C-alpha positions as MATLAB code, in Angstrom:
seq = 'XXXXXXXXXXXXXXXXXXXXXXXXXXXXXXXXXXXXXXXXXXXXXXXXXXXXXXXXXXXXXXXXXXXXXXXXXXXXXXXXXXXXXXXXXXXXXXXXXXXXXXXXXXXXXXXXXXXXXXX';
ca = [
       4.338   -5.475  -10.754;
       6.030   -8.478  -12.314;
       8.780   -8.350   -9.710;
       6.265   -8.397   -6.859;
       4.461  -11.384   -8.363;
       7.694  -13.332   -8.805;
       8.883  -12.593   -5.286;
       5.511  -13.605   -3.773;
       5.409  -16.841   -5.768;
       9.043  -17.556   -4.917;
       8.465  -17.009   -1.217;
       5.390  -19.275   -1.191;
       7.170  -22.074   -3.067;
      10.189  -21.804   -0.793;
       8.019  -22.004    2.343;
       6.067  -24.953    0.913;
       9.262  -26.805    0.000;
      10.845  -26.267    3.417;
       7.625  -27.258    5.191;
       7.476  -30.523    3.221;
      11.064  -31.311    4.242;
      10.546  -30.403    7.919;
       7.130  -31.982    8.361;
       7.555  -35.476    9.810;
       4.340  -36.848    8.301;
       4.160  -35.877    4.644;
       0.742  -37.340    3.959;
      -2.175  -35.211    2.835;
      -5.707  -36.514    3.299;
      -9.016  -35.254    1.958;
     -12.125  -36.288    3.852;
     -14.376  -34.511    1.388;
     -13.111  -36.214   -1.762;
     -11.770  -39.436   -0.227;
      -8.195  -39.475   -1.508;
      -4.783  -39.272    0.076;
      -1.338  -38.322   -1.138;
       1.608  -39.855    0.660;
       4.944  -38.103    0.029;
       6.829  -39.857    2.826;
       9.262  -41.613    0.495;
       9.743  -38.611   -1.783;
       9.431  -35.725    0.650;
      13.074  -34.680    0.302;
      12.904  -34.762   -3.482;
       9.699  -32.699   -3.676;
      10.853  -30.404   -0.884;
      14.173  -29.619   -2.538;
      12.589  -29.192   -5.979;
       9.962  -26.765   -4.687;
      12.582  -24.902   -2.642;
      14.884  -24.613   -5.649;
      12.015  -23.388   -7.806;
      11.108  -20.820   -5.152;
      14.707  -19.607   -4.925;
      14.785  -19.324   -8.712;
      11.696  -17.120   -8.692;
      13.163  -14.993   -5.897;
      16.441  -14.593   -7.777;
      14.571  -13.621  -10.942;
      12.498  -11.053   -9.078;
      15.596   -9.427   -7.601;
      17.300   -9.134  -10.982;
      14.274   -7.665  -12.754;
      14.829   -4.237  -14.259;
      11.734   -2.668  -15.873;
      13.882   -0.290  -17.938;
      15.409   -3.238  -19.774;
      12.072   -4.188  -21.301;
      11.863   -3.524  -25.003;
      10.053   -0.482  -26.270;
       7.813   -1.464  -29.181;
       8.297    1.984  -30.739;
      12.098    1.876  -30.600;
      13.565    2.666  -34.007;
      16.140    0.550  -35.795;
      17.862    1.048  -39.120;
      19.292   -1.281  -41.735;
      22.920   -0.508  -42.549;
      22.544   -1.479  -46.206;
      19.042   -0.165  -47.074;
      19.130    2.760  -44.602;
      15.426    2.260  -43.933;
      14.162    3.001  -40.394;
      11.982    0.254  -38.905;
      10.116    0.040  -35.564;
      10.707   -2.946  -33.320;
       7.055   -3.993  -33.585;
       7.428   -4.239  -37.387;
      10.564   -6.404  -37.152;
      10.504   -8.375  -33.874;
      13.422  -10.568  -34.974;
      15.499   -7.417  -35.722;
      16.099   -8.441  -39.339;
      15.529   -6.118  -42.298;
      12.463   -7.059  -44.327;
      14.142   -5.907  -47.559;
      17.562   -7.563  -47.417;
      17.454   -9.765  -44.302;
      20.459   -8.155  -42.585;
      20.620   -7.349  -38.874;
      19.176   -4.031  -37.779;
      21.002   -1.495  -35.622;
      19.522    0.915  -33.124;
      19.033    4.447  -34.407;
      20.349    5.801  -31.118;
      24.003    6.575  -31.728;
      23.901    5.195  -35.279;
      25.758    8.122  -36.847;
      28.315    8.183  -34.037;
      29.094    4.554  -34.839;
      29.031    5.198  -38.613;
      30.185    8.798  -39.218;
      30.910    8.044  -42.892;
      27.160    7.696  -43.533;
      26.339   11.146  -42.177;
      25.075   13.507  -44.873;
      27.045   16.702  -45.205;
      25.040   19.905  -45.714;
];
């Protein structure tokens, strides 16, 4: 859903930016409220900024991978304390006991076979 929102917003900003650049008269008037906005002098600046922002949103939406989002229940372990901790309990991925970096439990004993208990 996030990807669709980013791509829609990016497309709208890109179209708005290009339309400001192409439009010969960049003045917006409001009869109801009695004000006007004249972008004639700055139409290229605003047009390019909005277009660049739109392209940034489009690029972000294309590179979005929902599987890369963090799982709050993912387990981590401290190498020194050997205490398992959930990501939601340590969002900065630091051990609450000793302050060291946490490692993912997935593949932990393959990376550290010397810590494996022998039965």
